[in-house]
C-alpha positions as CSV (number, residue, x, y, z in Angstrom):
1,M,39.0,88.7,36.9
2,F,39.5,85.9,34.3
3,K,42.9,84.9,35.9
4,Q,41.3,84.7,39.3
5,K,38.6,82.5,37.9
6,V,41.1,80.2,36.3
7,S,43.2,80.1,39.5
8,S,40.2,79.3,41.6
9,M,39.2,76.5,39.1
10,K,42.7,75.0,39.3
11,Q,42.6,75.0,43.1
12,V,39.2,73.2,43.0
13,L,40.5,70.6,40.6
14,R,43.7,69.9,42.7
15,S,41.7,69.7,45.9
16,T,39.1,67.4,44.4
17,T,41.9,65.2,42.9
18,V,43.7,64.8,46.3
19,T,40.5,64.2,48.2
20,T,39.4,61.6,45.6
21,G,42.8,59.9,45.8
22,L,42.4,59.6,49.6
23,A,38.9,58.3,49.1
24,I,40.1,55.6,46.5
25,F,42.6,54.5,49.1
26,S,40.0,54.0,51.8
27,M,37.6,52.4,49.4
28,L,40.1,49.7,48.6
29,F,41.6,49.3,52.0
30,G,39.0,47.2,53.9
31,A,39.4,45.3,57.1
32,G,40.6,42.3,55.1
33,N,43.5,44.4,53.9
34,L,44.8,44.5,57.4
35,M,45.1,40.7,57.4
36,F,46.7,39.8,54.0
37,P,49.9,42.0,54.1
38,L,50.7,40.7,57.6
39,Q,50.6,37.2,56.2
40,A,53.0,38.3,53.4
41,G,55.3,39.7,56.1
42,L,55.4,36.3,57.8
43,S,57.5,35.1,54.8
44,G,60.6,36.1,56.7
45,G,63.9,36.1,54.8
46,H,62.0,36.4,51.5
47,F,60.2,39.6,52.4
48,I,61.0,41.4,49.1
49,P,59.7,38.7,46.7
50,S,56.7,38.2,49.1
51,M,55.8,41.8,49.0
52,L,56.4,42.1,45.3
53,G,54.0,39.2,44.8
54,F,51.4,40.8,47.1
55,L,51.7,44.2,45.6
56,L,51.3,42.7,42.1
57,G,47.9,41.4,43.0
58,S,46.7,44.1,45.4
59,V,48.0,47.3,43.8
60,L,49.3,46.9,40.2
61,L,46.4,44.9,38.9
62,P,43.8,47.2,40.5
63,L,45.7,50.2,39.0
64,V,45.5,48.5,35.6
65,G,41.7,48.0,36.2
66,L,41.3,51.6,37.1
67,I,43.2,52.9,34.1
68,T,41.1,50.6,31.8
69,I,37.7,51.7,33.3
70,I,38.7,55.3,32.9
71,L,39.4,54.7,29.2
72,F,35.9,53.4,29.1
73,D,34.7,56.7,30.7
74,G,33.6,54.8,33.8
75,D,31.0,52.7,31.9
76,Y,31.5,49.2,33.2
77,R,28.6,48.0,31.0
78,S,30.6,48.8,27.9
79,F,33.7,47.3,29.6
80,F,32.0,43.9,30.1
81,Y,29.6,43.9,27.2
82,R,32.5,43.5,24.7
83,I,32.3,39.8,25.4
84,G,28.6,39.9,24.5
85,R,25.6,41.5,26.1
86,I,24.3,38.4,27.9
87,P,27.6,37.0,29.2
88,G,28.7,40.5,30.0
89,A,25.5,41.1,32.0
90,A,26.0,37.8,33.8
91,I,29.6,38.6,34.8
92,I,28.5,42.0,36.1
93,F,25.8,40.3,38.2
94,L,28.3,37.8,39.6
95,C,30.8,40.5,40.3
96,M,28.2,42.5,42.2
97,L,27.4,39.5,44.3
98,I,31.1,39.0,45.0
99,I,32.0,42.6,45.9
100,G,28.6,43.0,47.6
101,P,26.4,40.9,49.9
102,V,27.8,37.4,49.2
103,I,31.6,37.7,49.7
104,A,33.4,41.0,50.2
105,M,30.9,42.9,52.4
106,P,30.2,39.9,54.8
107,R,34.0,39.3,54.9
108,I,34.4,42.9,56.1
109,V,31.8,42.4,58.9
110,T,33.2,39.1,60.0
111,V,36.9,40.1,59.9
112,S,36.1,43.3,61.8
113,Y,34.3,41.3,64.5
114,A,37.1,38.7,64.7
115,M,39.7,41.5,65.1
116,L,37.7,43.5,67.6
117,G,36.0,40.7,69.6
118,P,38.8,40.4,72.2
119,L,39.0,44.2,72.6
120,L,35.3,45.0,73.1
121,P,32.8,44.1,75.8
122,E,31.2,40.7,75.4
123,H,28.5,40.8,72.9
124,S,26.9,38.7,70.1
125,F,28.0,38.7,66.5
126,M,24.4,39.6,65.4
127,L,24.4,42.7,67.5
128,F,27.8,43.8,66.2
129,A,26.7,43.1,62.6
130,C,23.5,45.1,63.1
131,I,25.4,48.1,64.5
132,F,28.2,47.9,61.9
133,L,25.7,47.8,58.9
134,F,23.6,50.5,60.4
135,I,26.6,52.9,60.5
136,T,27.4,51.8,57.0
137,F,23.9,52.8,55.9
138,I,24.4,56.2,57.5
139,G,27.6,56.7,55.6
140,A,26.2,55.5,52.2
141,F,22.9,57.3,52.7
142,K,23.9,60.3,50.5
143,E,25.7,58.9,47.5
144,N,27.1,62.2,46.3
145,R,28.8,62.9,49.7
146,I,30.7,59.6,49.9
147,L,33.9,60.9,48.4
148,D,34.0,63.8,50.8
149,L,33.2,61.6,53.8
150,L,35.9,59.1,52.9
151,G,38.5,61.7,51.7
152,Y,38.1,64.3,54.4
153,V,37.1,62.2,57.5
154,V,37.7,58.4,57.3
155,T,41.0,58.3,55.4
156,P,42.9,60.8,57.6
157,I,41.8,58.9,60.7
158,L,42.7,55.6,59.2
159,L,46.1,56.7,58.0
160,L,46.9,58.3,61.4
161,T,46.1,55.1,63.4
162,L,48.0,52.9,60.9
163,A,51.0,55.3,60.9
164,I,51.2,55.2,64.8
165,T,51.1,51.4,64.7
166,V,53.7,50.9,61.9
167,I,56.1,53.6,63.2
168,K,56.2,52.2,66.7
169,G,56.6,48.7,65.3
170,L,59.6,49.7,63.2
171,I,61.2,51.6,66.1
172,F,60.9,48.7,68.5
173,P,61.4,45.5,66.4
174,W,61.0,42.1,68.0
175,Q,62.5,39.4,65.8
176,V,62.5,38.5,62.1
177,V,60.4,35.5,61.2
178,E,62.3,32.7,59.4
179,T,60.7,30.5,56.8
180,S,61.7,27.4,54.8
181,M,59.9,28.3,51.6
182,G,61.9,29.5,48.5
183,P,61.6,33.0,47.0
184,L,59.5,31.9,44.0
185,L,57.0,30.1,46.2
186,A,56.8,33.1,48.5
187,F,56.2,35.3,45.5
188,M,53.4,33.1,44.2
189,I,51.7,32.5,47.5
190,N,51.6,36.2,48.3
191,A,50.5,37.1,44.8
192,R,47.4,35.0,45.6
193,Y,47.0,36.9,48.9
194,G,47.1,40.1,46.8
195,L,44.3,38.8,44.6
196,S,42.4,37.8,47.7
197,T,41.8,41.5,48.5
198,L,39.5,41.6,45.5
199,D,40.7,45.1,44.8
200,L,40.8,44.5,41.0
201,L,37.0,44.1,41.1
202,G,36.8,47.1,43.4
203,T,38.6,49.5,41.2
204,I,36.6,48.6,38.1
205,F,33.3,49.5,39.8
206,F,34.7,52.2,42.1
207,G,36.2,53.8,39.1
208,A,32.7,54.0,37.6
209,I,31.1,55.6,40.7
210,V,34.1,57.9,41.3
211,L,33.9,59.3,37.7
212,S,30.1,59.7,38.1
213,I,30.4,61.6,41.4
214,F,33.4,63.5,40.0
215,K,31.3,64.8,37.2
216,Q,28.5,65.8,39.5
217,N,30.7,67.7,42.0
218,I,33.0,69.4,39.4
219,K,30.2,70.6,37.2
220,R,28.6,72.4,40.1
221,V,31.7,74.6,40.2
222,T,32.8,75.0,36.5
223,Y,32.7,73.3,33.1
224,V,35.4,70.7,32.7
225,R,36.0,68.7,29.6
226,A,35.6,64.9,29.7
227,H,39.3,64.1,29.1
228,V,40.3,66.5,32.0
229,L,38.0,64.5,34.3
230,G,39.6,61.3,33.1
231,H,43.1,62.7,33.9
232,M,42.0,63.9,37.3
233,A,40.5,60.4,38.1
234,L,43.8,58.8,36.9
235,Y,45.9,61.1,39.1
236,A,43.6,60.4,42.0
237,G,44.1,56.7,41.3
238,F,47.9,57.0,41.4
239,I,47.6,58.8,44.8
240,G,45.4,56.1,46.2
241,C,47.6,53.3,44.9
242,A,50.8,55.0,46.2
243,L,49.2,55.2,49.6
244,L,48.2,51.5,49.4
245,T,51.7,50.6,48.6
246,L,53.2,52.5,51.5
247,V,50.6,51.1,53.9
248,Y,51.0,47.5,52.7
249,L,54.8,47.7,53.0
250,G,54.4,49.1,56.6
251,I,51.9,46.4,57.7
252,G,54.0,43.7,56.0
253,S,57.0,44.9,58.0
254,L,54.9,44.5,61.2
255,G,54.4,40.9,60.2
256,L,58.1,40.4,59.5
257,L,59.3,42.0,62.8
258,H,56.5,41.1,65.2
259,G,54.5,38.2,63.7
260,G,56.7,35.3,64.6
261,E,54.8,34.2,67.7
262,F,51.4,34.5,65.8
263,E,52.3,32.2,62.8
264,Q,49.6,29.7,63.9
265,A,47.0,32.4,64.8
266,Q,43.7,32.6,63.0
267,A,44.1,35.0,60.0
268,G,41.1,37.1,61.1
269,I,42.7,38.1,64.4
270,L,46.3,38.4,63.2
271,F,46.4,42.3,62.9
272,S,44.8,42.9,66.4
273,D,47.3,40.4,68.0
274,V,50.3,42.0,66.3
275,A,49.1,45.5,66.9
276,M,48.5,44.9,70.6
277,V,52.1,43.5,71.0
278,V,53.4,46.7,69.3
279,L,51.2,49.2,71.1
280,G,50.6,47.5,74.4
281,N,47.2,47.3,76.2
282,S,47.0,51.1,76.1
283,G,46.9,51.0,72.3
284,A,43.6,49.1,72.2
285,I,41.7,52.2,71.2
286,I,44.0,52.8,68.2
287,V,43.5,49.2,67.0
288,I,39.7,49.6,67.4
289,I,39.7,52.8,65.4
290,A,42.0,51.5,62.7
291,V,39.8,48.3,62.2
292,L,36.5,50.2,62.2
293,M,37.8,52.9,59.8
294,A,39.1,50.3,57.4
295,G,35.9,48.3,57.6
296,F,33.5,51.2,57.2
297,S,35.4,52.9,54.3
298,T,35.1,49.9,52.0
299,A,31.7,48.8,53.2
300,I,30.2,52.2,52.5
301,A,31.7,52.3,49.0
302,L,30.7,48.8,48.1
303,S,27.2,49.1,49.4
304,A,26.7,52.3,47.3
305,V,28.0,50.6,44.1
306,V,25.8,47.5,44.5
307,A,22.7,49.5,45.6
308,E,23.1,51.7,42.5
309,Y,23.4,48.6,40.3
310,L,20.3,47.1,42.0
311,Q,18.4,50.4,41.5
312,R,19.3,51.1,37.9
313,E,20.1,47.7,36.2
314,I,18.0,45.2,38.1
315,C,14.9,47.3,38.9
316,H,15.3,49.9,36.1
317,N,14.7,52.8,38.5
318,R,11.5,51.4,39.8
319,L,13.2,51.1,43.1
320,A,14.8,54.2,44.8
321,Y,18.4,54.2,45.9
322,I,17.7,54.1,49.7
323,P,15.4,51.0,49.6
324,A,18.0,49.3,47.3
325,L,20.7,50.2,49.9
326,I,18.6,48.6,52.6
327,I,18.1,45.4,50.6
328,V,21.9,45.1,50.0
329,L,22.7,45.6,53.7
330,L,20.1,43.1,54.8
331,A,21.5,40.5,52.3
332,T,25.0,41.2,53.7
333,F,23.7,40.6,57.2
334,I,22.3,37.2,56.2
335,C,25.4,36.1,54.4
336,S,27.7,37.2,57.2
337,L,25.9,34.7,59.5
338,F,27.7,31.9,57.6
339,G,30.9,33.0,59.4
340,F,34.4,34.1,58.5
341,D,35.8,30.7,57.5
342,W,33.0,29.9,55.1
343,I,33.3,33.3,53.4
344,L,37.1,33.1,53.1
345,N,36.9,29.6,51.7
346,A,34.4,30.7,49.1
347,S,36.5,33.6,48.0
348,R,39.6,31.4,47.7
349,T,37.9,28.7,45.6
350,V,35.2,29.9,43.2
351,V,36.3,33.6,43.1
352,E,40.1,33.2,42.8
353,V,40.1,30.1,40.6
354,I,37.3,31.1,38.2
355,G,36.1,34.6,38.6
356,L,39.3,36.6,38.9
357,P,41.2,35.0,36.0
358,I,38.2,35.8,33.7
359,V,38.0,39.4,34.9
360,I,41.8,39.8,34.5
361,T,41.6,38.5,31.0
362,I,38.8,41.0,30.2
363,T,40.7,43.8,31.7
364,F,43.9,43.3,29.7
365,A,42.0,42.6,26.5
366,N,40.0,45.9,27.0
367,L,43.2,47.8,27.8
368,A,44.9,46.5,24.6
369,Y,41.7,47.4,22.7
370,K,41.7,51.0,23.9
371,L,45.5,51.5,23.5
372,F,46.4,49.5,20.5
373,G,43.1,48.6,18.8
374,F,43.4,44.9,19.7
375,K,39.9,43.5,19.1
376,P,39.9,39.8,20.1
377,I,38.3,39.3,23.5
378,K,35.7,36.5,23.3
379,V,38.1,33.7,22.4
380,P,40.7,34.6,25.1
381,V,38.0,34.9,27.7
382,A,36.4,31.6,26.6
383,I,39.7,29.8,26.7
384,V,40.5,31.1,30.2
385,A,37.0,30.2,31.4
386,V,37.3,26.6,30.2
387,C,40.7,26.2,31.7
388,T,39.9,27.7,35.1
389,T,36.6,25.7,35.3
390,C,38.5,22.5,34.6
391,I,41.1,23.4,37.3
392,F,38.3,24.1,39.7
393,V,36.6,20.7,39.0
394,W,39.9,18.9,39.2
395,Q,40.6,20.4,42.7
396,L,37.1,19.4,43.9
397,L,37.6,15.8,42.8
398,A,41.3,15.6,44.0
């Protein structure tokens, strides 16, 4: 009887770990992630350094962020408060705006619209945004079911549509794109594309909500020690990041083999253009499903994270989760009206020049603190903040 109970417990843990790994993949793989690896693939003869640079920013750094937040037991407040309570709270607030209704979520809506616009009946962006965000609300409505929804439903569909597109693109190649840039420049440019996914911020806050939901779901079945939950979350993170790597390499290969004629195309429609060349007109439904699954998966996860923050940290539980979720989605709708170009420019200036270097510094300082007892963090963060702010001001004045 005891052996059967232990065996049943192990099966539950394995199943939950795999499902969570699939969910982490879909949380991180938003509609924008269909765009950036294609641009990396356009680097032609320098495909390997280009993809290495892209994977550094889009997979390796997020994995480091996930490992670090797991070492903090999913408590992102302790993670950021090491630089001081007030500056830590300010950075958390800014990060929530970035991954939520100001940058990341409006970018998902606008990129999805740009990719699907030519494939859908004529309609206004406002109508598309309303429908998209309403479906996002339905998906994020029950917070404790998000991992199951993403792991069992969204991710398999997304992986299937991407696999069909990538495999056909590899079987029937077109022509390799040539480029004049050197390998080092290709590496650096695509490392920036990798950072543009904002997945480092995603893993820090997704890691927190994943551990929280993990604990709720597992404790319904059996008692599991905290360090075991941490190991499970880590294994799930490795699964999610391994899938991200494979998918990014596949999509990057599409850019290499089929993106030559679209080098001057708008970034937002690059995936749909390349995918339609690969699949033909009959493949439009596959493209539509892939873009929608990629968009919904990340939008659902992000809206849940920001709504929980609004409920607990800003309103101190005086506002319920569902009204908080509605507020986040309404703010996203308003910001999405500024358009794709404005949102992309904002993420490439303030976020990449100032926000991400600071968060990267905090992440590595916290990792060194947990692993080696390295305590300094305020001085390194202050130095990086001053340097990046000066660079930003210099770029504005240049």
